[in-house]
N, C-alpha and C positions, 0 to 999 in steps of 0.2 A: 504494500499499499504505499509505504513511504517513499520507494523507488519511484512509482508512478507519479506520485506528487511532484518529486524533485524534477522528474523529466518534462512534466507539464510546465512547471515554473521556469525550468531552463529555457523554454522556447518563448516565454513571454518578455517582452521588452521592460526593462525597469522604467517605471513611471513614479513622479514624486506624488505625495500625498495631496489630495485636493485642497487641503488647507495651507500648502507651503507658501503659495504667494501671499496670503494674508499675514501668516505668522512671520515671513521673511521682512515685511515691512516693519514690523515691531520688534523682531529679534534677529537682526542681520549677522551678528556673531555670537559666540558663546559669551562674550563679555557681557552683552546685553541680558542674556538669559541669568548670568550670575548676579547681575545688579537687580534684577526682578525677582529672583528666587526668594530672599528673605521677607518679601511683601506678603507671601502666601503660605507660608509654613511657620509653625512655632520656632522661636529663636534656637532652641535646642537642637531642632531637627536640622536646621541649616548648619549649625555649628558642627554636627556630627558629620554631615557630608562634605563639608567645606574644608575642614582642618586637617593638619598634618601632624607629624610628631614635633615635640618641642613648641619652638616658636614659628613654625611653619617655614624655617629657612630652607628645608629641603625641597618643599614646593617652589619656593622662589628660585632655587639653583635649577630645578628642571626646567622651568620656563625661560630662565635666562639663558641656559644652555641651547634651547631651540632657537631663541631669537639671535643668538651670536652666529647661527649658520647662514651663510649667504650663498646664492647660487647666480652664476653668470649666465643669462639666457642666450639661446641662439634663435634667429628668427628665419622666417621663410619656410618652416617646416610644418607648421600646424595652421589650419585656417578656421577650424571649429573645434570646439572643446572635445577631447578625445574620450573614447570609452575607457572605463576603469574595471572591467570585468577581471577576475583574477582566479587562478587555481592554487588552493591551499590544501595539502595533505590529500591530493588526488580528487578533490571536489571543486565544482565551480561556485564562484560567489560574485554577487553584483558589484562588489567593491573590496579593496583591501583595507577596510575598516570595520571593526567589530566593538561589541560591548564587553569590556572586561569584567572579571568576577568581582563582585562587591559584598561585603558582609554587612547586612542590615540595611539595604536601600528602602526597606518597607518603613523604616523609622523616618527617613525623609519624606516619603509618601506612601501611604498604605496601599499595598498591592503593586509596589513599583516593579517587583521581580517579573511578573507575569505581563505587565504593561510593556516592559522592555523586550520581553520575549517575542510578544506578538508583533512588536514593531520590527524587530530584527527578522522574523519570518516573512513579514509583508515585503521587507526591502531585500530580503536574501543576503544577509550578512551575518557573520558569526555571532552568537550569543553564548557567553560562557557564565553558566550558573554558579555561584559559590555555595558549597555546603553550608556555609555560615548565612545563607540568604534567607529570604522569606517565603520560598516556594519549595515544594518537594520536588525531588528529581523528576517524578512521574508526571506532575502538573506542568512543569516547565518544559518537558520534552514534548507533551501533548499540544503546548502552545507554540513551540518552535520545532517542529518534528525534522525539519530538513536543515536547519542550522545550529542544533543544540551541541554544546561542548559542556563538559563538567569539571569543575575545580575541586580538587582534595586537599585538605590540611591533613596533618599527621595524627591519626588516631592511633596510638601506640598500645593502649592497655589490651591485655588478654591477647597479645601476639598479633595486633592489628585486626582483631576480630570485626570491629565496625568498619574500619577501613576497606577491608576486602569485601564486606557486604555492601558497602556504598558502590564499590567497583561492580559487583555483580548486578545491582540496580541499574547502573549506568549502562551495562551492557544489554540488560533486557529491554531498555528504551532506546537503543541504537543511537547512543551518544557517539558523535563524530570524532571527538578528541577528549582524551582524558589528561588534565593537566594537574601535575603535582607542584604544589607551592613550596619552594625551598627556603624563602627568605624571611621566615618568622621564628627564629630560634628562641626568642623571648619576646613578651610584649612590652613596649615601651609606653611612655606618657604622651598623651595628646592634650595639651594643655586647655584649648578651648572646649574640647569635648568634656573633660573632667570639671571644668568651671561650670559648664552648662547643666551638670547634674547627671551625666552618663557614664561615669567612671566604671560602674559595675551594673547592678540590676536596673531595670527601668521602673522606678518608683517615683512618679511625679510628687514633687514638693508644691507648695503654693503657688511659687513663681512659675513653674512649668505648666501648672494647671491654668493659670491666667493667660499663659503664652497660647495655650490651646484654645481657650475660649474666645480669644481675639482673632482666631484663624478658623472661622466656622466651616469653610469648605473642607479644610484638612480635617476638622474634627468629625464632620459627618461623613467623611471618607473612611476615617478610622472606625466609626461605629459600624459602617457597614461591612468593612473588609477585615477589621481586627489588625493586631499588631503581631503577626507571626515573625519569629526569627530563630533561625535554626530549625527551621520547618521540617527539613529533611531528616533530622535526628529525632523528631518527636515520636516515632514508633520505637525508638530504643529506650526512651526514658520510662520511668515507672508509670503505670497508669493513672490518670487524673492529673498529670503534671501541668502546671500553667507555663506560660512563656518564660517567666525567670527561671523556674526550676528546670525546664528543658535546657535553657542556656547553661545553668550551673552544672547540670549533668553532662552536657556536651564538653564542657571545658575540663571536666575532671578525666575525660578520657583523650583529650587531644593536647598537644603541645610539642615544643621543639621541632626542629627542622629534620626533615628526611635525611638519614645517611645514605651514602651511595649504596650500601649494601641493602637498604630496604627499597631504594629506587629500583634496584635490580630484581627484587622480589615482585614488586608491582608490574614491572616491565615484563616478566616472565609469565604473569598470569594474565595481563590484558591482551587481548587479540587484536585490538585496534590501534589506531594512531595515538600516541603518547607524546606530551610535551612536559618540559620542566620550566617552571616559572620562577623569576628572581635571579637569573644568572646576570652577572656583570664581568666576571673575569673570563677570557677566552680559555683558560686551563679548565675551569669548570664546564664550559661548554664542550670541550674535546672530551672530557671524562664522561659526560652525558651521552654524546654520540656513541662512544665506544661502548656503552652499555646497551644500545640499540634504541636510544630516544630519537623520535622523529622530528620534534620541534624544540627549538630553543627560544625562550621567551626572556628577552633581555628587559629587565625590570628593576626599579628600586622601590617598589610597592607604592608608587606614586607619593613618595616623601613622607608616608604615614608610619614608618617604622624607626628611622633614626635620620637625624639631619645630616650627619656627616658622610653619607653615601655620595659617590660620584654620580651625576646625572646618567641616566641609562642611554641617552642619546650619544654622549662623549664616549661610552664604552662600545657602541655598535659596530663601529668600523673594525675594530680589532676582533670581534666575535665573528662577524662576517668573513673576515680574512682567514680565520682559523677554521671555520665549520659551514660556511656559507654554501659549498658546495654538496654538502653532506646532509643538511637538515633544513627545515622551513623556519625561517627566523621572523619572530614576532617581536614587536616592540611596545611598551607602554611607559607611562610615568612621565607627564607633561604634555600630552596631547591636547591641544585646545582648538585645532581647526584643519581644514583640509590642506591648508598650506604646511602645517606641521607633519600631516601624513606624507606629503609629498617630499618633504626632507628626509623623512625615515626611509622612504622608498629609494631616494637618491643615494642613500648612504648604505643601501644593500638590503633593508628589511623587506620581507615578502608581504608584510601587513602591519597595521598598527592598531591597537586597541586603546579605547578611551574609558574612563571610569567616572571621575568627578564631573565632568561636564554633563553626563547623563543624569546626574543627581540634580544639577542646577536645571536642567531641561524639565525635569519631572516635578520639581519645586515650582518652577515658573509657570508650567502650562498643564500640570497634572497628567493625565492620561494621555494627553495629545503631545507632550513635550518629547519623548523618545523618538517618536516618527519624524517629527519636525528636525530633530537634531541629525538623525540619519541622513536625511536628505540634504540638510545644510553641509554636512561634511562631504558628501558625494559631490554636490554642486560646487563647493569650494576647491575640491581635489582636481576635478575636470577642468576648472579654471587655472588652477596653478601649474598643472602640467602643460597645459596649452601655452601658458605664458612663458614657461621657460623652453618650450620648443620640444616637448616630448610627446610624440604621436601615440605613444603607448605606455603603460604602467612600467614595462621593463625598460623603456628607453630612459627613464629617470635617472637610472644608474650611469648613464653616459654623461651626465650633466658636469659642468665644472663647478666644484664645490670649495668653498673656503669655510673651513671648520676648525678655528682657532684652538678649541679646547678639547680636541680628540685625545684620549688617553693613550699614551704611549707605554705598552705592556712588553717592548722588546721587540727586537727584529723579527722573531719568529712569528710573533702575533699580529704584526702590523704590516705584513706584506701588502703591496699596492693590489687593491682589487682590480681585476681585469675590466677594462672598459672605463674606469673612472679616471678623471682628470682632477688633480687637485692643485690649488695654489699653495706657495710656500707658507709656513707659519712665519 
């Protein structure tokens, strides 16, 4: 059934959402969505989705790293915005942009996980559900059957009993890619989130209740859809557990980063495509590929774990040079526009994923937000590729790039990519 649906969808041309023109006038970039978002959701919801580790320095570094990358265009090659279809892990998608896994988007907007899944399915771009999200594996896969990926954290107790069962459930719903997240060995402090009252359980105080009351649309949506988090874990928790108890139970069974031996165990059991998320060093990418991993996800967790990490876009060239011919390369952390996606493609990524901007979109526009943002990213990407003279997604790699902050990991890891032209630092 899923194969028939995919084949039918593949024959249909990508079309923008009917409301794109209307929303584009109001929200022509993600910056406008971010500006609007706190007007429609409680302050604690916005702070949860918008914040990073510490004082948000890591987020600022990610954005600055993208802004520092400049591309010299070539003209006379493109006369119309080029197509942006792409093949990832052996499947066709309408664009090399997708929705990254996020823990708790339902706190920003109730039901956000499934809203994002449906938008991704409509646009035929990847949707990666987090096991810490607010929808079950089964519900998300039903909403996005052709584009559904699943992200796993390390559930280590009882010899990975829950982790392997989650993998079994992903296989049962035909998840296209299974992603193991490597970059959360410990939980760190997110100051704005903590100050907003979300350090541990969701127990609204008087201030938070007031924030909800002055956002009636959000509150009404919460009453209709509820506040599920770790929904996928609910079936493992003791019967009758509420949301906070399910969260506590899940956290008792998860923690730490996957070891390479554990990655191999999951790789041996999973029959489909597998990626590892949170890779910044090319030696780690090489290790993953040696274990049979199909995809390397270059990420610093969106600046939400620790501020001192190098921006993922600055690590990307070395990872591409090391394993780009052996694996599919995904990038996240700092994506705010189709122009940022173009920069990632030019530096060798096969696709880019965005997380935070989808939280801005769903906060600003509710259920209409994710569909608008996907269309906005695709529209911007096509325009950006056309502007630099790239007739196809692949041609972005031949651009002349000035990347002053690219990380030098040594000669073996920074060999020049075939086809790329670089200006000297």
